[in-house]
C-alpha positions in Angstrom: -23.0 71.4 96.3 -24.2 70.6 100.1 -23.2 67.1 101.2 -24.4 66.3 104.8 -23.4 62.2 104.8 -20.1 61.3 104.1 -17.9 57.8 104.7 -14.2 58.0 105.2 -11.4 55.8 106.4 -8.9 57.1 109.1 -5.4 55.5 110.0 -3.3 56.6 113.2 0.5 56.4 112.8 2.1 53.8 114.2 5.2 54.2 117.0 8.6 53.9 115.9 10.6 51.1 117.2 13.1 51.0 120.0 16.7 50.9 119.1 19.3 48.2 119.9 22.9 50.0 120.5 25.6 50.0 122.9 27.9 53.0 123.6 31.0 53.4 121.9 33.5 55.5 123.1 37.4 55.6 122.9 38.8 55.1 126.7 35.2 53.9 127.9 34.9 50.6 128.2 32.0 48.3 128.3 29.6 51.7 127.9 26.4 49.5 128.1 23.3 50.0 126.3 22.2 53.1 124.6 19.3 52.3 122.4 16.8 55.4 122.1 13.1 54.8 122.2 11.0 55.5 118.8 8.7 58.5 118.4 4.6 58.2 119.4 2.8 57.7 115.6 0.7 60.8 114.6 -3.2 61.1 115.7 -5.8 61.7 113.7 -7.6 65.0 115.1 -10.8 66.7 114.0 -11.7 70.4 114.5 -14.2 73.1 114.1 -14.1 75.2 110.7 -16.5 77.6 111.0 -15.7 78.0 107.1 -16.9 75.1 105.9 -20.6 74.4 106.0 -21.1 70.9 104.5 -19.2 67.8 103.8 -18.6 67.7 100.1 -14.6 67.7 100.9 -14.7 64.3 101.9 -16.9 63.0 98.6 -13.5 62.9 96.5 -11.2 62.0 99.2 -11.7 59.3 101.6 -8.8 57.6 103.0 -7.0 59.7 106.0 -3.5 58.6 107.3 -1.1 59.9 109.7 2.6 59.9 109.8 4.2 56.8 111.7 7.2 58.1 114.6 10.3 57.3 113.7 12.8 54.8 114.8 15.1 55.3 117.8 19.1 55.6 117.3 21.9 54.9 119.4 23.8 57.6 121.7 20.1 57.7 123.5 18.9 59.7 120.6 14.8 59.0 120.4 12.8 59.2 117.7 11.1 61.7 116.6 7.4 62.3 117.3 5.1 62.1 114.1 2.5 65.4 113.8 -0.6 64.9 113.9 -2.9 65.0 111.3 -5.8 67.8 111.4 -9.1 67.0 109.7 -11.1 70.1 109.4 -15.2 69.9 109.9 -18.4 71.9 109.5 -19.6 73.2 113.2 -22.0 70.2 114.1 -20.7 67.2 112.5 -20.8 64.0 114.5 -18.6 61.3 113.8 -19.1 57.9 114.2 -17.8 54.0 114.1 -19.3 52.9 111.2 -18.9 49.1 112.0 -20.7 49.9 115.4 -22.3 53.2 115.1 -21.1 54.3 118.2 -20.8 57.6 118.7 -17.0 58.5 119.0 -17.3 62.8 119.2 -20.1 65.8 118.4 -17.7 68.8 116.8 -20.3 71.0 118.0 -17.4 73.2 120.1 -14.3 74.6 119.5 -12.4 71.5 121.4 -10.5 69.2 119.1 -10.8 65.9 119.2 -9.1 62.9 119.4 -10.6 60.0 117.0 -7.8 57.4 116.2 -4.7 58.1 119.0 -1.1 56.8 117.1 0.8 54.4 118.6 3.3 54.9 121.3 6.9 54.4 120.0 9.0 51.4 121.4 11.1 51.3 124.5 15.2 51.6 123.2 17.2 48.8 125.3 18.7 51.1 127.5 15.2 50.6 129.6 16.1 46.6 130.0 19.6 46.4 131.3 19.4 45.7 135.0 22.5 44.2 137.2 22.2 40.8 136.1 21.7 41.9 132.4 23.9 44.8 131.4 23.6 43.6 127.8 20.0 43.5 126.8 20.2 42.5 122.7 16.4 43.7 122.5 13.9 46.3 122.6 10.2 46.9 121.9 9.0 47.8 118.7 6.0 50.9 118.2 2.4 50.2 118.7 0.4 50.6 116.0 -2.0 53.5 115.3 -5.6 53.0 116.0 -7.7 52.8 112.3 -11.5 53.7 111.9 -13.9 53.6 109.2 -15.9 56.7 110.3 -19.4 57.8 109.2 -19.2 61.5 109.0 -22.8 63.0 109.9 -23.8 66.7 109.5 -26.5 68.0 111.8 -26.8 72.1 112.1 -26.6 73.7 115.0 -29.8 76.1 114.7 -32.3 77.4 117.4 -35.4 77.0 115.2 -36.3 74.9 113.0 -38.9 75.9 109.9 -41.3 72.8 108.6 -44.0 72.4 106.6 -45.0 71.3 103.2 -42.9 72.7 99.7 -44.3 76.4 98.6 -45.5 77.6 101.8 -43.6 80.4 102.3 -40.3 79.2 104.6 -38.3 80.2 102.8 -39.6 83.3 102.6 -40.2 83.9 106.1 -36.0 83.1 106.2 -35.2 86.0 103.9 -37.3 88.8 105.2 -35.8 88.0 108.9 -32.3 87.2 108.3 -29.5 88.0 105.8 -30.1 84.6 104.4 -31.3 84.8 100.6 -32.6 81.2 99.9 -33.7 80.9 96.2 -37.5 81.6 96.2 -40.0 80.6 93.4 -43.5 79.4 93.0 -42.6 75.6 92.6 -42.3 73.0 95.0 -38.9 72.0 96.4 -37.2 75.3 95.3 -35.1 74.8 98.2 -33.0 71.8 98.1 -30.4 72.5 100.9 -30.7 73.5 104.3 -30.4 77.2 105.2 -29.7 79.4 108.0 -29.7 83.0 108.8 -29.4 84.7 111.7 -32.6 86.5 113.0 -32.1 89.6 115.6 -35.6 90.0 117.7 -36.7 93.6 118.3 -35.4 92.9 122.2 -32.1 92.7 121.3 -31.8 88.9 121.0 -30.6 87.0 118.5 -30.8 83.4 117.1 -30.4 80.9 114.3 -33.2 79.9 112.1 -32.8 76.8 109.9 -35.5 76.8 106.4 -35.7 72.8 106.4 -36.8 71.4 102.7 -40.3 70.7 102.3 -41.6 67.7 103.3 -44.9 65.7 102.0 -46.6 62.5 102.7 -44.6 59.5 102.5 -41.0 61.0 103.2 -40.1 58.6 105.1 -40.4 56.1 102.2 -38.4 58.3 100.2 -41.0 60.6 98.5 -40.1 63.8 97.3 -36.7 64.6 99.1 -37.7 61.9 102.0 -36.4 62.7 105.2 -32.9 63.0 104.5 -32.5 66.5 105.6 -34.7 66.0 109.1 -31.1 65.2 110.5 -30.9 69.1 111.0 -34.3 69.6 112.8 -33.1 67.3 115.6 -30.6 69.6 117.3 -33.2 73.0 117.0 -34.8 73.8 120.3 -38.2 74.9 118.9 -40.1 74.4 115.4 -42.2 76.7 113.9 -45.0 74.8 111.4 -45.8 77.0 108.7 -48.7 76.2 106.9 -50.4 77.9 104.0 -54.0 78.7 105.6 -55.2 79.7 102.6 -54.9 76.3 101.2 -53.9 78.2 97.9 -52.9 74.8 96.4 -56.2 72.9 96.5 -54.6 71.5 99.8 -56.5 71.0 103.4 -54.2 73.0 105.7 -55.5 71.0 108.9 -54.7 68.1 106.9 -51.3 69.5 105.7 -50.6 70.0 109.7 -51.5 66.3 110.4 -49.2 65.0 107.7 -46.5 67.1 108.7 -46.5 65.9 112.1 -46.7 62.4 111.5 -43.9 62.4 109.2 -42.0 64.3 112.0 -42.6 61.6 114.4 -42.3 58.9 112.1 -38.6 59.9 112.0 -38.1 60.9 115.2 -40.4 59.9 118.0 -39.0 62.9 120.1 -40.0 65.8 117.8 -43.5 65.2 118.3 -42.9 66.6 122.3 -40.6 69.6 121.0 -42.2 72.9 121.9 -43.4 73.9 118.2 -45.5 76.9 117.5 -47.9 77.7 114.0 -47.6 80.0 111.9 -50.5 80.4 109.3 -49.1 81.7 106.2 -50.5 83.4 102.9 -53.6 84.9 105.0 -53.8 87.3 102.4 -55.4 84.8 100.1 -57.4 83.2 103.0 -61.2 84.6 104.0 -61.5 85.7 107.9 -63.5 82.6 108.4 -60.5 80.4 107.2 -58.2 82.1 109.6 -60.5 81.6 113.0 -61.6 78.3 111.7 -58.0 76.8 111.5 -57.1 79.2 114.4 -59.4 77.1 116.6 -58.0 74.0 115.0 -54.5 74.5 115.9 -55.2 76.0 119.7 -57.3 73.2 120.5 -54.2 71.0 119.9 -52.3 73.2 122.5 -50.2 75.0 120.2 -50.0 78.8 119.5 -51.2 80.3 116.4 -49.9 83.2 114.2 -51.1 84.8 111.4 -48.6 86.2 109.0 -47.9 87.3 105.3 -44.5 86.3 104.9 -43.8 88.0 101.4 -44.6 91.7 102.8 -43.6 91.1 106.4 -47.2 91.6 107.8 -47.2 90.4 111.6 -44.0 88.6 111.5 -42.9 90.6 114.3 -45.4 89.0 117.0 -43.7 85.9 115.9 -40.3 86.6 116.3 -40.8 88.1 119.8 -42.8 84.8 120.7 -40.0 82.7 119.8 -37.0 85.0 121.5 -38.9 84.7 124.7 -39.3 81.1 124.2 -35.8 80.1 123.4 -34.6 82.0 126.7 -36.5 79.5 129.0 -35.5 76.4 126.6 -32.3 74.4 127.0 -29.6 75.2 124.9 -29.1 73.6 121.6 -28.7 69.6 121.8 -24.8 68.3 122.2 -24.4 64.9 121.8 -22.4 62.8 124.5 -19.6 60.5 122.9 -20.8 56.5 123.7 -18.0 54.4 125.9 -16.2 51.8 123.6 -18.2 48.7 125.6 -15.7 45.9 127.0 -16.3 42.5 125.2 -17.2 39.1 127.0 -14.3 37.4 128.0 -15.1 34.6 125.9 -15.3 36.1 122.7 -12.0 36.1 122.4 -10.0 32.9 121.2 -7.4 31.2 123.6 -4.0 30.7 123.2 -3.6 33.5 120.1 -0.8 34.8 121.3 3.0 35.5 120.6 5.2 34.8 123.6 9.1 36.0 123.1 11.6 35.8 125.9 14.8 37.7 126.6 16.1 37.0 129.7 13.3 37.5 132.6 11.2 39.6 130.5 8.2 37.2 128.7 6.6 39.6 125.9 3.2 38.6 124.9 2.0 39.8 121.2 -1.5 39.5 119.6 -3.7 41.9 117.5 -6.8 40.5 119.5 -4.8 41.7 123.0 -4.3 45.5 121.6 -8.0 45.8 121.4 -8.6 44.6 125.4 -5.7 47.0 126.6 -7.2 50.0 124.4 -10.8 49.3 126.1 -9.1 48.9 130.1 -9.3 52.1 131.8 -5.8 50.6 134.5 -6.5 53.4 136.8 -10.1 51.7 137.6 -10.2 48.5 139.4 -12.8 46.6 138.1 -11.6 47.3 134.2 -7.8 45.8 136.0 -10.1 42.9 137.1 -11.3 42.4 134.1 -8.0 42.8 131.9 -7.3 39.8 134.3 -10.2 37.5 133.9 -9.5 37.8 129.9 -5.6 36.9 130.9 -6.9 33.6 132.6 -9.7 32.6 130.6 -7.9 32.9 127.3 -5.0 30.9 128.2 -2.5 33.6 128.4 -1.3 33.1 131.7 -1.0 29.2 131.0 0.4 30.0 127.7 3.5 31.9 130.4 3.6 29.0 132.3 4.2 26.3 129.3 7.2 29.1 128.1 8.7 28.9 132.3 7.9 32.4 133.5 8.3 32.4 137.1 7.4 34.3 139.9 9.0 37.7 140.0 9.4 37.3 136.1 8.5 40.8 133.8 5.6 40.1 131.8 5.5 42.8 129.2 2.1 42.8 127.0 2.7 46.0 124.2 3.3 49.1 126.6 1.8 47.4 129.7 4.4 45.7 131.9 3.9 43.7 135.5 5.6 41.1 137.7 4.2 37.7 137.5 3.0 36.5 140.7 1.3 32.8 141.3 
């Protein structure tokens, strides 16, 4: 079954907690703290698997969780970091945040994509020893791993997309120019899923051709197969519009051409500007006058016209050669860039929703909303640092620290971020 849309939940592993432990050894007095750090939680990583061609695996399993990192132990033993959870998807899969619609990754290359980061392990008490605090009896908990509800959307990678009404010969053309074997029959909607075929032109170049299930008028409103498969045309560099030039089913080929173009524009206005060739199929059933009239109609709109008989591969080579020639001049297949996470307005956060714990001269600040802030801040960027500072001031975190008795020079620890307090 061809499935090109799925919704799943992913959860990265939590970091292990740091250990509170002290060195105990015969003849060694006051061995001091030796609690190890917690291990990092496993991340959720998406990779391309060319053996997959559908998202059917995600129809039955919807929840994916990576393992948590191990807790730290005494004798300065760090906890073991958890393995990443690898999820395999077909090439061309888009990964989106279901809540915001933000594009997280485009799985079009072989590079693995980390979608949910595992939580960092907490520090053991060995990190908190100072000349004035020689027996720290506290450690840091591990950070929680990221979790997302994701939408997976498959957009096949093809150079050429065949569009047109049902039963005009799209599947036939793919079958005679490539090794693909789509189902072919004399009734509408024989092709109910996209079919890819690799075409090798006579000039030695090759390209991928996609047979898109037929459209009809009203597809945008769900008539026929609707628009559900037109997402696979989005990446195509070139469109080939197949038309039954003979009107063998009682339709007007000119009207067919206009209807399909209107449906493409309704789905995505950019498709109206996509380079397009027009192939008039079933020329053996048309008169010379019909072919000449339709050719004039197409060329008057600025398109190139190629009369063919796909079933017997008549005059198909000129079309393939022109496709190959145009593809050599067109940009590569579209690759979508991930969208950065937008920074929330400062006033979107509630004030004073934090927990402050004092450990000697270290003030531990906790709050789930602070994790969202930290994940959206680039601490190597000056403007991001200013944003982080504004959030702490305007949400009352700084005032809460003053109320807790913080003094200049004391350390503030917000999860895995530490800084000295300065008035």
